[in-house]
C-alpha positions in Angstrom: 78.4 78.0 79.0 80.4 76.2 81.7 79.3 75.3 85.1 79.7 78.1 87.7 80.8 76.9 91.1 78.5 77.4 94.1 79.2 77.3 97.8 79.0 73.7 98.8 80.0 72.3 95.4 82.4 69.4 95.7 86.0 70.3 94.6 85.8 67.9 91.7 82.8 69.7 90.3 84.3 73.1 90.6 87.4 72.4 88.6 91.1 72.7 89.3 91.7 74.8 92.4 93.9 77.8 92.2 97.2 78.6 93.9 95.5 80.1 97.0 93.5 76.9 97.6 96.7 74.8 97.5 98.4 77.2 99.9 95.5 77.1 102.4 94.8 73.4 102.3 97.6 71.6 104.2 98.7 68.3 103.0 99.2 66.9 106.5 97.4 67.9 109.7 100.5 67.1 111.8 102.8 69.2 109.7 100.4 72.0 109.6 100.1 71.9 113.4 103.9 71.9 113.9 104.3 74.9 111.6 101.5 76.8 113.4 103.0 76.0 116.8 106.5 77.1 115.7 105.0 80.4 114.4 103.1 80.9 117.7 106.2 80.3 119.8 108.2 82.7 117.6 105.5 85.3 117.8 105.1 85.0 121.5 108.9 85.3 122.0 109.0 88.4 119.8 106.0 90.0 121.5 107.3 89.4 125.0 110.8 90.6 124.2 110.0 93.6 122.0 106.7 94.9 123.4 106.1 93.5 126.9 109.6 92.7 128.3 108.7 94.2 131.7 105.4 92.2 132.1 104.9 89.1 134.1 103.1 85.8 133.7 99.7 87.2 134.5 99.9 89.7 131.6 101.3 86.9 129.3 98.4 84.6 130.1 95.9 87.5 129.4 97.6 88.0 126.0 97.4 84.2 125.3 93.7 84.2 126.1 93.1 87.3 123.9 95.0 85.6 121.1 92.8 82.4 121.5 89.6 84.4 121.5 90.6 86.4 118.4 91.6 83.2 116.6 88.2 81.7 117.4 86.4 84.8 116.1 88.5 84.7 112.9 87.6 81.0 112.3 83.9 81.6 112.9 83.9 84.7 110.6 85.8 82.7 107.9 83.5 79.7 108.2 80.5 82.0 107.9 81.9 83.8 104.9 83.1 80.6 103.1 80.1 78.6 103.9 82.1 75.6 105.3 84.4 74.9 108.2 87.8 76.5 108.2 90.2 75.2 110.9 93.6 76.5 110.0 94.2 78.4 113.3 92.8 76.0 115.8 93.0 72.6 114.1 90.3 70.3 112.9 87.8 68.8 115.2 88.5 65.5 113.4 91.9 65.5 115.2 91.1 66.3 118.9 94.6 65.7 120.2 96.1 68.2 117.8 93.2 70.6 118.4 93.7 70.5 122.2 97.5 71.0 121.8 96.8 74.1 119.6 94.4 75.5 122.2 97.0 75.0 124.9 99.8 76.6 122.8 97.6 79.7 122.0 97.1 80.4 125.7 100.4 79.4 127.2 103.0 80.3 124.5 103.4 84.0 125.7 103.7 82.8 129.3 106.8 80.7 128.5 108.7 83.8 127.6 107.4 86.1 130.4 109.3 87.1 133.5 108.3 85.3 136.7 107.4 88.6 138.3 106.4 91.9 136.6 109.1 94.6 136.7 108.3 97.8 138.5 108.1 100.5 135.8 106.7 103.3 137.9 
């Protein structure tokens, strides 16, 4: 019988990774961060235009903080489930500049597309 992989086994011991592993493991931290930032800006624009067009900066900052908290929860849950660190949403701690940029973008991206003042909708 062949060797069955265990959590914590080195990739060379597990065998050839599948398609999902290649898709989840970025080849470049900088390229991965750029793609994530572009997606965050596009999502923030779509959210503020389609669902919260009448809201102001205060609402947008609240949304950004909620997005950041949810991404932290997802990363903790996945790291717990996988048995090792998973840093796709916030960036790796090994690259603190990219990680800080990602944290900033998570919070402030919705505010870039918000109105300066909330519209009266009453």
